[in-house]
C-alpha positions as CSV (number, residue, x, y, z in Angstrom):
1,M,70.7,-184.6,192.8
2,P,67.6,-183.2,191.2
3,T,65.3,-185.8,189.7
4,A,64.6,-185.2,186.0
5,M,61.1,-184.0,185.0
6,P,59.0,-186.8,183.6
7,T,58.3,-186.5,179.7
8,T,55.6,-187.6,177.8
9,S,56.4,-189.6,174.5
10,P,54.4,-189.0,171.3
11,Q,53.0,-192.6,171.9
12,D,51.7,-191.7,175.6
13,R,49.8,-188.8,174.3
14,P,46.2,-188.9,174.7
15,T,44.5,-188.6,171.3
16,L,41.5,-186.3,170.7
17,R,39.3,-189.6,170.8
18,V,40.5,-190.6,174.2
19,I,39.7,-186.9,175.5
20,A,36.3,-186.9,173.8
21,R,35.5,-190.3,175.5
22,A,36.5,-188.9,178.7
23,G,34.8,-185.6,178.4
24,K,31.6,-187.2,176.8
25,V,31.7,-185.2,173.8
26,S,32.3,-185.7,170.1
27,V,35.8,-185.7,168.7
28,G,34.8,-182.7,166.5
29,T,33.9,-180.8,169.7
30,V,37.4,-181.5,171.3
31,S,39.1,-180.4,168.3
32,L,37.2,-177.0,168.1
33,A,37.4,-176.4,171.6
34,L,41.3,-176.8,172.1
35,R,41.4,-174.2,169.2
36,D,39.1,-171.9,171.0
37,N,36.6,-171.8,168.2
38,P,33.6,-169.6,169.2
39,L,31.1,-172.1,167.7
40,I,31.8,-174.2,171.0
41,A,30.2,-172.7,174.3
42,R,32.8,-171.0,176.3
43,E,32.2,-173.2,179.4
44,T,32.6,-176.1,177.3
45,R,35.8,-175.0,175.9
46,A,37.1,-174.2,179.3
47,R,36.2,-177.8,180.5
48,I,37.6,-179.5,177.6
49,K,41.0,-177.4,177.7
50,A,41.3,-178.2,181.4
51,L,40.7,-181.9,180.9
52,A,43.2,-182.0,178.0
53,A,45.8,-180.4,180.1
54,K,45.1,-182.7,183.0
55,M,45.4,-185.9,180.8
56,G,48.7,-184.3,179.5
57,Y,47.6,-183.5,175.9
58,R,50.1,-181.6,173.6
59,P,49.4,-180.9,169.8
60,D,51.5,-183.0,167.5
61,P,53.4,-180.4,165.5
62,R,53.4,-182.6,162.4
63,V,49.6,-183.0,162.5
64,A,49.3,-179.2,163.0
65,K,51.4,-178.6,159.8
66,L,49.6,-181.3,157.7
67,M,46.0,-179.7,158.8
68,S,47.3,-176.3,157.9
69,Y,48.4,-177.6,154.4
70,L,44.9,-179.0,153.8
71,Q,43.2,-176.1,154.9
72,Q,45.2,-174.0,152.4
73,H,44.7,-176.4,149.6
74,K,41.0,-176.4,150.2
75,R,40.9,-172.6,150.3
76,R,42.7,-172.3,147.0
77,N,39.9,-174.3,145.7
78,T,37.0,-172.4,147.3
79,G,38.7,-168.9,147.2
80,E,37.7,-168.0,150.8
81,T,37.3,-164.3,151.2
82,L,39.0,-161.6,153.8
83,A,37.0,-158.6,154.2
84,Y,38.9,-155.3,153.9
85,V,36.8,-152.7,155.8
86,T,36.9,-149.0,155.4
87,A,35.0,-146.5,157.1
88,F,35.3,-143.3,155.6
89,A,32.6,-140.9,154.5
90,Q,33.2,-141.7,150.9
91,A,33.4,-145.3,149.7
92,E,36.7,-144.7,147.7
93,V,38.5,-141.8,149.4
94,W,40.9,-144.1,150.7
95,M,42.2,-145.0,147.0
96,E,43.2,-141.2,146.7
97,S,46.3,-142.1,149.2
98,V,49.1,-143.9,147.6
99,T,50.0,-145.5,151.1
100,W,46.6,-146.8,151.6
101,S,46.3,-148.2,148.1
102,N,49.6,-149.9,148.4
103,Y,48.2,-151.4,151.7
104,F,45.3,-152.9,149.8
105,A,47.5,-154.2,146.7
106,G,49.8,-155.9,149.0
107,A,47.0,-157.7,151.3
108,Q,45.4,-158.7,148.0
109,A,48.6,-160.2,146.5
110,K,49.6,-162.0,149.7
111,A,46.0,-163.3,150.2
112,A,45.8,-164.9,146.5
113,E,49.4,-166.4,147.1
114,L,47.8,-168.3,150.3
115,G,44.6,-169.1,148.5
116,Y,42.3,-166.3,149.6
117,R,40.8,-163.2,148.1
118,V,40.4,-159.7,149.5
119,E,36.9,-157.9,148.9
120,H,36.4,-154.3,149.8
121,F,33.5,-153.6,152.2
122,W,32.3,-150.0,153.2
123,L,31.0,-149.9,156.5
124,R,29.2,-146.4,156.0
125,A,27.4,-147.5,152.8
126,P,23.6,-146.6,153.2
127,G,21.6,-148.8,155.5
128,V,24.7,-150.4,156.8
129,T,25.4,-150.6,160.6
130,E,27.9,-152.4,162.6
131,R,25.6,-154.8,163.7
132,S,24.1,-155.5,160.3
133,F,27.6,-155.8,158.8
134,S,28.5,-158.4,161.3
135,R,25.3,-160.4,160.5
136,V,26.2,-160.3,156.5
137,M,29.8,-161.3,157.1
138,H,28.5,-164.2,159.0
139,S,26.0,-165.1,156.7
140,R,28.7,-165.1,153.9
141,G,30.9,-167.2,155.8
142,I,33.4,-164.5,156.0
143,Q,35.7,-164.8,159.1
144,G,38.7,-162.8,158.5
145,L,38.7,-158.9,159.0
146,L,41.5,-156.7,157.7
147,I,41.0,-153.0,159.2
148,P,43.0,-150.4,157.4
149,P,43.2,-146.9,158.9
150,V,39.8,-145.3,160.1
151,P,38.6,-141.7,160.4
152,H,38.3,-140.5,164.0
153,S,34.6,-141.2,164.0
154,H,35.2,-144.9,163.7
155,S,38.1,-145.2,166.1
156,R,35.8,-147.4,168.2
157,M,33.6,-150.0,166.3
158,A,30.9,-152.0,167.6
159,I,31.3,-155.2,165.3
160,D,30.6,-158.5,166.9
161,W,34.2,-159.4,167.2
162,S,33.9,-162.7,168.5
163,R,32.9,-164.1,164.9
164,F,36.1,-162.9,163.4
165,S,39.9,-163.1,163.3
166,T,41.0,-159.5,162.7
167,V,44.1,-157.6,162.1
168,A,44.2,-153.5,162.0
169,F,46.6,-151.6,160.1
170,G,48.4,-148.8,162.2
171,Y,47.0,-147.2,165.4
172,S,43.8,-145.4,164.3
173,L,41.4,-148.1,165.5
174,H,41.5,-147.4,169.2
175,E,39.0,-150.1,170.4
176,P,38.7,-152.8,170.6
177,R,42.7,-153.6,170.9
178,V,43.2,-156.3,168.3
179,N,46.1,-157.5,166.4
180,R,47.7,-155.0,164.3
181,V,50.6,-154.2,161.8
182,V,52.1,-150.9,161.7
183,H,55.2,-149.0,160.3
184,N,57.9,-148.6,162.7
185,H,57.5,-144.8,162.8
186,F,60.2,-144.2,165.6
187,Y,62.6,-146.0,163.7
188,T,62.0,-144.0,160.5
189,I,62.5,-140.8,161.9
190,T,65.5,-141.6,164.3
191,T,66.9,-143.0,160.9
192,A,66.3,-140.0,158.7
193,L,67.9,-137.7,161.5
194,T,70.9,-139.9,161.6
195,V,71.4,-139.4,157.9
196,L,70.8,-135.7,158.4
197,R,73.4,-135.5,161.0
198,S,76.0,-137.4,158.9
199,R,75.6,-135.1,156.0
200,G,76.4,-132.0,158.1
201,Y,73.0,-130.5,158.8
202,E,72.9,-128.8,162.1
203,R,69.4,-127.1,162.3
204,I,67.1,-129.8,161.7
205,G,63.2,-129.3,162.2
206,L,60.1,-131.6,162.3
207,A,56.9,-130.3,160.7
208,I,54.0,-132.4,161.5
209,S,50.2,-131.8,161.8
210,P,48.6,-132.9,165.1
211,Y,46.3,-134.9,163.0
212,H,48.8,-137.0,161.3
213,D,50.9,-137.5,164.6
214,D,48.0,-138.4,166.6
215,R,46.9,-141.2,163.8
216,V,50.6,-142.7,164.4
217,A,50.2,-142.6,168.3
218,N,52.6,-139.6,168.4
219,L,55.5,-141.5,167.6
220,W,56.6,-138.8,164.7
221,S,57.0,-136.3,167.5
222,A,58.1,-138.9,170.2
223,G,61.2,-140.1,168.0
224,F,62.2,-136.5,167.1
225,L,61.8,-135.1,170.5
226,T,63.9,-138.2,171.8
227,F,66.7,-137.3,169.3
228,K,66.4,-133.6,170.1
229,T,66.9,-134.1,174.0
230,V,68.8,-137.5,174.4
231,V,70.6,-138.1,171.2
232,D,71.9,-135.1,169.6
233,P,70.2,-132.1,171.4
234,K,72.7,-129.3,169.6
235,H,71.4,-130.1,166.1
236,T,67.6,-129.7,166.4
237,V,65.1,-126.9,166.3
238,P,61.8,-126.5,168.0
239,L,59.2,-129.0,166.9
240,Y,56.5,-127.7,164.7
241,R,53.5,-129.6,165.5
242,G,50.7,-127.6,164.0
243,P,48.6,-127.2,160.7
244,I,50.4,-127.4,157.6
245,E,49.5,-123.9,156.4
246,A,51.4,-121.1,155.1
247,K,51.2,-118.6,158.0
248,P,52.1,-120.6,161.0
249,L,54.6,-122.7,159.1
250,L,56.4,-119.8,157.7
251,Q,56.5,-118.1,161.0
252,W,58.2,-121.3,162.6
253,F,60.7,-121.5,159.5
254,R,61.6,-117.7,159.6
255,Q,62.3,-117.6,163.4
256,H,64.4,-121.0,163.6
257,R,65.8,-121.2,160.1
258,P,66.3,-124.8,159.9
259,D,68.6,-126.1,157.1
260,A,66.8,-129.4,156.9
261,I,63.0,-130.3,157.6
262,L,61.5,-133.8,158.0
263,S,57.8,-134.1,157.3
264,D,55.0,-136.7,155.7
265,D,53.3,-134.0,154.2
266,L,54.6,-132.4,150.7
267,S,52.6,-129.3,151.4
268,T,55.5,-128.1,153.4
269,V,57.7,-127.8,150.1
270,N,55.0,-126.2,148.2
271,I,54.4,-123.5,151.0
272,L,58.3,-122.9,151.3
273,G,58.4,-122.6,147.3
274,K,55.8,-120.0,147.2
275,A,57.6,-117.9,149.7
276,G,60.6,-117.8,147.8
277,Y,62.7,-120.8,149.7
278,R,64.0,-123.4,147.3
279,V,64.5,-127.0,148.1
280,P,67.2,-128.2,148.6
281,H,69.2,-125.0,148.0
282,D,67.7,-123.0,151.0
283,C,66.7,-126.0,152.9
284,G,67.0,-129.8,152.7
285,F,63.9,-131.9,152.7
286,V,63.2,-135.8,153.8
287,S,59.9,-137.3,153.2
288,L,58.8,-139.6,156.1
289,D,56.5,-141.3,153.7
290,W,58.5,-141.9,150.4
291,H,56.7,-143.6,147.6
292,E,56.7,-143.6,143.7
293,H,55.1,-140.3,143.3
294,T,57.6,-138.7,145.7
295,R,60.6,-140.4,144.0
296,L,62.4,-136.9,143.4
297,F,62.7,-136.5,147.3
298,S,64.9,-138.3,149.7
299,G,63.1,-139.9,152.3
300,I,61.9,-143.3,154.0
301,D,60.1,-145.7,152.1
302,Q,57.5,-147.4,154.5
303,H,57.0,-150.4,152.3
304,S,53.3,-150.1,152.6
305,A,52.7,-153.0,150.3
306,D,54.6,-155.2,152.4
307,L,52.7,-154.0,155.5
308,G,49.4,-155.1,153.8
309,A,51.1,-158.5,152.8
310,A,52.0,-158.8,156.5
311,A,48.4,-158.1,157.6
312,A,47.1,-160.6,155.3
313,K,49.3,-163.1,156.1
314,N,48.6,-162.8,160.1
315,V,44.8,-163.0,159.6
316,I,45.2,-166.0,157.5
317,G,47.5,-167.5,160.2
318,A,44.7,-166.5,163.1
319,L,42.0,-168.1,160.8
320,Q,44.1,-171.3,160.2
321,R,44.5,-171.5,164.0
322,D,40.9,-170.8,164.7
323,E,41.8,-167.7,166.8
324,F,38.8,-165.6,167.1
325,G,37.7,-162.6,168.9
326,V,39.4,-159.9,170.8
327,P,42.8,-161.3,172.0
328,A,43.6,-161.0,175.6
329,R,47.3,-159.8,174.8
330,P,47.0,-158.1,171.5
331,E,50.1,-158.3,169.4
332,T,51.7,-155.6,167.1
333,L,54.1,-156.6,164.3
334,M,56.3,-153.4,163.0
335,I,57.6,-153.1,159.5
336,E,60.7,-151.0,159.2
337,G,61.4,-148.8,156.5
338,S,64.5,-148.0,154.3
339,W,66.3,-145.0,153.0
340,V,65.7,-143.8,149.6
341,E,68.0,-141.4,147.8
342,G,66.7,-138.4,146.2
343,A,67.4,-134.8,145.0
344,S,66.3,-133.0,148.0
345,L,69.0,-133.6,150.6
346,P,72.7,-132.9,149.3
347,V,75.7,-133.7,151.0
348,L,77.1,-130.7,152.9
349,K,80.7,-129.7,152.5
350,G,82.9,-131.5,154.3
351,T,80.8,-134.3,155.4
352,V,80.6,-138.0,154.7
353,P,77.3,-139.3,153.8
354,S,76.1,-142.5,155.8
355,T,74.4,-143.9,152.6
356,D,75.3,-144.4,149.1
357,A,76.6,-141.3,147.1
358,L,74.0,-139.2,145.6
359,K,73.0,-140.3,142.1
360,A,70.6,-137.4,141.3
361,T,71.8,-134.4,139.3
362,W,71.0,-130.9,140.4
363,S,71.1,-128.8,137.4
364,D,67.3,-129.2,136.4
365,R,65.7,-129.5,140.1
366,D,66.3,-126.3,141.7
367,T,62.8,-126.1,143.4
368,W,59.4,-128.0,143.4
369,Q,56.3,-125.8,143.8
């Protein structure tokens, strides 16, 4: 018969004090080393962790929960700051995007709920370098970084990451590979395609700019091409992956005559309208980034405020666990979108919609220009 593995009862677990005595260091050093805090030298952290493992140390989950509560209570009183770091050429250009503004609002609300505050920092302010930014954050005691989408010029950053817990939004920060929170783009586009098919659309096209596709790790085109080649090859038209400009877009439209278009750019509708094509009468339209400013359209709400909240919650959790630096195995959390009914995608005759019946009326919404 196989022998049972020996177990260690809570009473038999070595305490931090016992480990400290064996390792000839302070209890505080042991505590920080076991949480991989960069304040302790890497060699000391490795030695203490190896010693603790050899002695059979296991953290007590009840104590960890209590410490998390005490840290949150302390931070509610002190208002610890998270840095929301943007890197565009102008300080406030990101505020022009509803999606990015919602990221900030969601992060701010969740941080406040957990006893933190979020402060915007502009990485390209005059005289600021990535090295000086790291020093300023360190001198102010700021250890949590939220990195929203960045321009291509800052897709690689030389911040002293070892001092910070970091969560990036989306895929635009290429290096280093930190933990990130992203929208589930693949799920969004396949969901939209499924709704389109259920409503009788037989020639479905995706119009996406290379810039936008690249910023989401090409998941817009990947989802569309998977559907086109694997799931339902008869009911899509060739992918339009090019500039959302009148001449090339209209050439594609006239050649392939899609009866519905998916896009994250409403300029597509404006271009069609100026050329005399009416949405939804001549072509249905689905917005891949639906928000309050696009409420007349059918589309997918990416829940960008929830994405911001998830990023704040993740970085706060990392801070409470003393997780700093670039993770060996970065984690990505995906937030799913949901279908929103609008007036740009009527149900075609003889089909049954896969979502609730249309609530919009069509008489006063013949076109958008």
